[in-house]
C-alpha positions as CSV (number, residue, x, y, z in Angstrom):
1,M,0.0,0.0,0.0
2,A,2.8,2.4,0.7
3,E,4.0,2.0,-2.9
4,L,0.5,3.0,-4.2
5,A,0.5,6.1,-2.0
6,R,4.0,7.0,-3.2
7,L,2.9,6.5,-6.8
8,R,-0.1,8.8,-6.3
9,S,2.2,11.4,-4.8
10,L,4.5,11.2,-7.7
11,E,1.6,11.5,-10.1
12,E,0.4,14.7,-8.4
13,R,3.9,16.2,-8.5
14,H,4.2,15.2,-12.2
15,A,0.9,17.0,-12.9
16,S,2.1,20.0,-11.0
17,L,5.3,20.2,-13.0
18,E,3.2,19.9,-16.2
19,A,1.2,22.9,-15.1
20,R,4.3,24.9,-14.2
21,I,5.8,24.1,-17.6
22,A,2.6,25.3,-19.4
23,E,2.6,28.4,-17.3
24,E,6.2,29.1,-18.2
25,F,5.5,28.6,-21.9
26,G,2.6,31.1,-21.5
27,R,4.9,33.9,-20.5
28,P,6.0,36.4,-23.0
29,R,9.6,35.4,-22.6
30,P,9.9,31.8,-21.2
31,D,13.0,31.2,-19.2
32,P,14.9,28.3,-21.0
33,D,16.8,27.4,-17.8
34,A,13.7,27.1,-15.8
35,L,12.0,25.1,-18.5
36,G,15.0,22.8,-18.6
37,R,15.0,22.2,-14.9
38,L,11.2,21.6,-14.9
39,K,11.4,19.2,-17.8
40,R,14.3,17.2,-16.3
41,E,12.4,16.9,-13.0
42,K,9.3,15.8,-14.8
43,L,11.2,13.1,-16.7
44,R,12.8,11.9,-13.5
45,L,9.4,11.6,-11.8
46,K,8.0,9.7,-14.9
47,E,10.9,7.2,-14.7
48,E,10.3,6.7,-11.0
49,M,6.6,6.2,-11.6
50,E,7.3,3.6,-14.2
51,K,9.5,1.6,-11.9
52,L,6.9,1.7,-9.2
53,R,4.1,0.7,-11.6
54,H,6.1,-2.4,-12.5
55,R,6.6,-3.4,-8.9
56,V,3.0,-2.8,-8.0
57,H,1.5,-4.7,-10.9
């Protein structure tokens, strides 16, 4: 059960990062450094979620 809770938490953080990326793209002059950091973190979370999904199922 702890793994499912962890997975849900990661999914929420992933969605939050997606929103922050969209927000940054919506700015008149998006910050490429900020976008890079957000995208790398989003990818790291996605990879971690995939590992957890394989263990849970």
